[in-house]
N, C-alpha and C positions, 0 to 999 in steps of 0.2 A: 788495114781492111779481113773482114771472117771469112774466112773458108767455105762457102758454101757445099764445093766436092767433097773437103773431107765431111759434113757432116753429113752430106746422104751416102756418104760410104760407109758411117755408122751407121744409119739407118738401116741400110741396108741389108747388114752384118748383125742387127739386131745387138749392137751396143748401147742401148738407151739409154744407160744412167753416163756415158762417155758423150756424146751426143748431148744430153739436155746437160751438159756444165759448159761446152761448144756453145746449144742455144741461147743458153741464158745469156753467157757476153755478145753475141753477137744481135741479138735482142737491142742492150741497150746502145748497139750502132745505129741496127735498122731497122725501129719497131715497128714500122708500117710496110716494111717488104712480107709480101703474100706466100712469095713460096717457102721465107723464113717461119711465117707464123704457121703456116699448113704443116712444116718436119715440125714443129715446136709443138703443131695438136696432137700430130700421128706419134711422138713421142711419148709424150704425157700420157695417152692409152694405151699406152701397149706399155706404162710403168703402174698403169692405174692409180693415176691422180686423176679424177674425173673432175674434179672441180677446178683444176688448173688448166685441163685441156679443153673443159669447156668456154673459157675465158678466151682463149689461143681460136679459137673458131668461130665465137661469135665476132671477135675481130675480122677476121676472114669475111661473114657473110657479111659483116657490114660492108667491106669494098670490095665483094663481089658476092651479091645476092642469089647467083644461079647458077653456086658453083655447086653441082650437084653431093659429089663425095664428101665436100665441106659439110651440107646439109646433115649427111647421115650421121657421118662421127658426133655434128650437135645432136643430131637425136640422144643417141649411144651417150651421149655424156649426160644429154638428162636424165635417160632414160637409170642411171647408174647412180645418180645424186636425185632421187626418189621425185625428181619433177616428169611426171606420167603424160599432164598433161602436152607438155614442152615436148615432150620425146614424140607423141603420138600425133603434134602437128607438125614438127618438121618429117617424119617419116613420110608423111601424107604429101608434103612438099617435095621431095627428094622425087615418088613417085610423077609428080606433074611434073616436075622439068624433067627429069627422065623415064616412060614408064615403062624402062627395058632392063630398070633396075632389081634384079631378085632380089639379094641380101634387105634391099628395102621392104618388099614384101612380106618377107618369111622373117623380121624383125618386128616389125609393125603389128602382124598378125601372132605373134608371140604376146606380145605385151598386151595386145587387146583381150586376150583366151583370159589372161592375169588380172584382168581388169575386171570377167565374169560379164563382157560384152559381147555375147554369143553373134548378137545377127551381123554387127559391123566383121567382127572376126570372120565368120561363113563368106561376108561380100569380101573381105578383100583376099583367102584362100581361092577364092575361085575365081580371083583378078590373077591371083597368085599361079593355077594349074595354064592358063588361058595365057601363057608368058609362055613358063618352062613344061607340057603337058607329063612329061617324067619324072617330074619330080614329084617323090610318095609325100614329101612332109606337109604339101598342102591338103593334102584330102586327110593325113593320119590327123592335121589338126582342125579338121570342116570336120571333122568326124568327132574327135574331143569337144570341140565348143556344142554341136548335135545332141550328143550324150549326158554332159553338163546342165543343157536346158533340161532334158528327159524325152530328148523328140528319138528315142531308140531307135525306129522306125527309118527315120531318114538319115542317121549317122550308121549304120549297117551300112548301107552299100557304098560310103563315099571309105570304110573301113576296111571293106573288102577289095576295095579301088587301091588302096593304099600299098595292100599288104604282096596285092600282083604287082605292083613295081618294086618291092623289098620286103621278098619273102623270107628272109631271113632277120630282119627287126623284130626284136622278141616282144618289144614295147607294142606294138601294132596288133600282135598276136593276141599279148593278152587284153586289151582294148577292145581288141572285138570279142575274146569271150564274152567278158562283162555285159559288153549291149546284146551279143546272144542272149547270157540267161535272165537280164533288164523284160528280155523282148518271150522267156519262159523258151528258150529253144535249148532245153539242157541239153539234150545228147548233142548238138550243135556244138555248144560251148564246150564238152567233155572234151570231145574231138581236134576243137582250135587250142582247146590250153594243151592235148599232149602233144602241140604240132613245138610246141616251147621246148616239153621235154627233150625233143626230138634233135633238138639246136644244142638243147643246153640242160642234161639227164640229173644235175645238180641244182635246176632251176626250183629254188623254196617255193616260193610263191605261186608258183603252177603248179605243184601238189597239195597247196593251200586252197587254191582256187578251184583243183577237181573235188578233193572232201568236198568243199563249201557247197559246190552241187549235187554229189548226194545225200550231205546234211535235207539239204529242201526237198528231193525227192524220200527225203524220210529211211534212205538205203543208210543208217551207220555202224553197221561192218564194212562196208564198201567208205566211207567218209575217215572209219581210222586209220583203215589201208595206206589211205595215201595224206595225212592228215600230221600219223605216225611221222614216215619220211620228212614230211616239212618241217617238222620239230625236232628230227633227229638233225636235219642240215641246219637247222640255225633253234635258237630260243629265243624266239617272241612271244609275245602276250597273245596275240591274235589266235596263232597256231599252237599254242597249250590249250586258248579258252576253248576255244573249238571242238580239240580234241577231247578233252574232259568230258565236255559238255556229250559228245556223241559216245563216248565210255561207261559214263552213269543209263544214257539209254538202250546198248546194251547190257547194264549190269555186271560191267569188268570195275567194280566195287576199287579195287584192288589200284590200279594201274591209274585208277582217278585220284583216286587220294596219293598218288605219285606226284600227279601234277599237280592236282590242285596246292602242293606244298611248294613247288616249285612257284606257283603263279603266287603262294604269299610270298615270296623270297624276295620275287623280282619287283611285286607289287603289295610294299606291305601299309600302305594307308587304304587298301581297297576290301571294304568288311563282304563286299559281295563272293571272293575270294574264302576268306577264314570261313564264310556260313558253308558254303558247298563243299568245302574238309571237313566243317564238321559233318556234313552225313554220312559225309562216305567213310569217316570216325562209325556213325552211326549203322550206317549198312554192314561193317566188317565187323560190327559188336564190343567195338574199344570203348565201351560205358564212360569211361572213365576220365579217358583222354579227350572226349567229346564233352563233357559234362563241365573237365575243369576250363577249357576255350570258354563255351557259354555262356556261363559265369561271368568270366570275362567283360568278353560283348555286354551283356548284357547290363554289368555296373555302365561300363563306360557310358554309353549307348542307352538308355531305356525307352528311351521312342523307337528304337529299332525292333518291329513284332517281333520277326520271324524270328530270332533266337530266342526270346520270353517265352515262345510255345514251343517251339523241338524244346527247350531246356526244362519245363512242367511234364513235358512227356520223358523227356528219357527220368526223371525224379520217379516215376510211374514207373519202368523197366526197370529201375535198379530197387524198386523199393521202399523210396522217399517221398514218404507220403503225406506226412508232415507238409515239407516244402511246394507239393506239390498241389497240399491243399491251397496251400498261399494263393496259388495263383485262379485254383477252378472253383474252387467252396461258393463265389456268388453266382455260379452258373449253377451251380445245385438247388437255389431259392424255388421254391411249389407256390412264394406271390402271387397272387392279382397280381397281373400285367398293368402297376402303374408305367407316369412316364420316366420315374424313377429306380423302378425298377429295372424298365424294357433299358433304358440310359446304361445300370448297372450289368446287366445279360452282354450287350453290345460293344461294352470295353471288356467283358471277359471272351467274348466274341475275336474282338481285336488283339492279345493276346494271344490266344487262341490261333490267329494268322486265320480265322477264319472273317478276312475283312469283305467280302461281299454280304455274311450276314450282319456285322458289325453294319455296313454304311445302310444296309437296310434296315438296321433296324434307330439306327441312331437318324434315319430320316423321320422314321416314324415317332420319335422323341420327339422331335423338333416341328413336326406338324399337330402332334396333343399338345404341347408343349413347347409355343418357341419364345421363352424368355430362360431356358435350360444354357447359360453360356456357356458353360463346360462340356453342352453338348454338343453347339456348334467348334469348340476348341480340339475335339475326338474328332467327331465327322472333319476339321482340316488336318489334323496328322493322319489320317486315312489317307487323303488325294494327298499326301503332302510325298507317303509312302508311296502312291501310286503316279506319282513327280505329276499331275496332274494340279502346276502351279496356280493356277489363273484361279479356281474353287478355291483351293486352300487359302489364297490371301482373302478371299471374299469372307468365308467361314470366321477365319481368325479374324477377321474388323466384325464382323458380326457380333463375337464373342466377347471382341474386347469395350467394341460399345455398349454391351449387357454390362459385366463385369472388369470396367476397367480397373480396379487395383485389385485382382486375381493374380496370386505371383503365378498360380502355374498356367496359366495364359499369357502373362507378358511373360513368362521363360521360356514358354513353348513358340510363341510369336518370333520372339528375339529368337532362337535357333534355325527357323523359317530363314528371315532375312541373313541370318549367315551362312546358310546352305545356298543361295544365289546370290552372296557374297554384294548384298546391302550391307557395308558393316558402320555406315556411320549411323544409320539408323536401327540394326542389329543394339549395338550401345546406350542407345536412346532407353530398349525395352530392356535390358539385361539389369540398365542400371534403376530402371523403377523397379525391376523382379527383386531386387538388391537391396530399395527402400525397405519392401513390404520381410523379407528372408534374407539379414546382413550374413549370416554364417550359414548358408547352403551351399553346401562347397561343388555342386556343379555349377549353380548359378555362377560363385565365384574361380573358378577355372575357364570357362569357357568366355567371363569378359575379361578374362589374363590372356587367351588367345586370339579374343578380337582386338584386342586392342595391339597385342604385336600383330596383326595385320594391318592395322591403321596406323602399322611403326611409330605408337605412341610408347615407346619403350620401358618409360621410367610410371606409369599408370598401370603397368603391362605388371610389374614389380612387384608394385603394390599391392595388385589383387593376387598373385600367386601365392606371396607371402602370407596373406591374413588365410588364404586357404591351406596352406604348409603348417600355420599354429592348431587350425582343427586338427587335420585330417594325418599329420607331422610325417608318416611310414607309409602312406598308401604312395605305388609305385608311378601312376598316371602321376600321381598331382608331382610328387618328386623330380618326376622324368618333363612335365614343363615348365615347372621352377631352372632345372637345367636350362633347356632350351630358351628361356628367355634371359637367364643373366650371360648364356653366349651369346645371345642378339644383343646385347648390352656391354661384350669387351670382358664381361669380369669373370675369369675364365675360371681361376680359384676357385670359387664360392660355384661355376658353374657345376667344376667337379667334385665337390662336396654331397653336390646332391643326385649326377649322372650315377656314382659308383654305384648309393646305397639302393637307386633305379633299375642299374644294371642286378645287382646283385638278388635283387625280387625278380627282374624279368627280362632278361640276355636277348630283348626279341631285336633284331638290325637294326630299324631307327635309331633305338636307343643308346646301343654299343656306339652306331658313325656319329654321332653326336657327343660321345663319351670321346671316342679317336679323335675328331677333329679339335675338341677343350684339348686334349694332351698336347697338340700338333699346334696348340697358338701358346700354349706353355713351355713349349722349347722340349720338351719334353719329346724325344720325337723317336725313342726304341717302345716305349710304353703305346704312343699313337701307332707304332708298327704295328706289334704285337697283336693289337684288337684289332688294326682293320685287314691283319695278317686271317682271325679269322673269321669276318665278315666273309672276304675271299671263300674261306670254305665253304660258307653258305651258296654263296651268290658267287663262282666263279668267273662268271660273264660280265659283270659291273663294271663298267668303262673310269666310272666316277673314283669306286673304291682301288681301281688299280694304278688309274692317275694318283690317289692321296699314298699307296703304296712307295709309289716311283718318289713323288716328292718327300716321301721319309728319306727312304735310303739317299736322296741325294742332301738333303741336310746334313743325313750324316756320314757325309761324303764316300759313300759306297757309289759310285758313281755307275758302273757297268750290273750293279744288279737293278740301280733305276733303270736302265735301258732295257733289262729283261721284260719288265712291263709294261714299258713304254712300247716295246715293240708289240709285243698283247695287244697291247690297245688299239697300234695304226692295224692290226692286222685281222680285228675286228670292225674297224673303224678308220678307214684310210686318210679320212677328209680332216681328224679331227687335229684344228689346229692347235691347241693346246702341247699335245703330244710330242705332234712335230717339232712345235718351237723348242719343248725343251732337250728332243734330240739331239737336234741343233746344238743347243746347248751346252750338253757334257758332249757328245762324239768328238 
């Protein structure tokens, strides 16, 4: 005979693992015992074994459909296993069974808010308020739902009521400030965000929010003051980006340069930060560095117009007139403005980043002679750079209809599809482009990268090897080859290419891939040395610190590993991988 009192005692003492053992044995003897089934469900809920708990509460509901508590826990189980529809229906059932069941209102409101069902969120939040008028959460949820649905005027009083009930809740204060900003109440927003700082003087988000208000007001001196405090407290991309932008506005290029360097290390794949860094180098008259960076950017992405235009201007500033002439010479033509001449002028204007002139001229070209396929293609590229994707697609399709076998059009359309993650379609156009120019380096490299995105690693390898044969020493081609070989787990070969790439360009992404390769090869000392070098450049990178810890662990230096794991959890306490390693090594 099972001991129900002992099981109740274990559950009451939160000894759920021990209770689980007794419950599973008892259920063999009495599988339909309601009290035992409820205890089983409650135990498994506390162990976060949601699927198992769900089965027990379903059994309880089968025998006792009006048990409000069991219906509530069943809703919780459904929510945690991803059955949002089931969770919603059972929360509503709980409320119907027991209208005063407050936890059901709270859980249902939060679920509806996550589902962006704002009307029902507001409805049940108001019902919850009727049950407990002193509970701030209902007003906060209501205000949040109204804000998310852009009903800021209606959200404002709800958030103000929530704050009156819980004046020290930072999340409410921040939301209220955001609502005031959306309504153009900038001075009120600043006062509201300052309430956060009165509670928590080291709240980086509050400083950022105040700085953002000053930016909107075009008061960049004050914006820099507050954004600097935010960035000093937390190395966050948003903080640094906003700070650097305001520093440029007040012409503090030295500080902006420092912060764009940080951003380029934090986000090595974002070309915008690199471009803004070049702008700062130009402003402080470090033309050599600016030109070097721009030459790399223009080579890798020739469709990125802004760097090409700036590079041409810098060539002129540094008296490299022949190089500048290659970019500018056609704009100096004094021929009669035929459609073809206007097209050339548009291309040059576009290269000079005068995209408005280029767009205007291209439209004139198309109006004069609508069958110039490359004019449609060039207009599509301008739209793409302006992120007008629908217009870009229309022009690309017109260009393809007019010239279905033109390499540039096929290749650029492939790039467009790649940029919007339509990789299967991109493959088709890269293939057609390569049929026309099988040895084009850029087409081979982008086809290889597209194949990698599609997880077609063998094909990616074939294309990158073709590129290597044509350009065996170019660092970006070498890097892409190493990246693809790493994905194929051919680590020795990957290392060979990545070492050569790093020798030419020791950027963080290339170094990181090389370090990961050494790790997979079991050369933990070498991997550690590279990760440590990256860590110096990007000391707040959690992934790098985790990789350093793994290297130390593999080398048997657990104390050193724990030092870096502690740094990780200091920055990101919820990092499960770090917590698991700490438990394993402690």
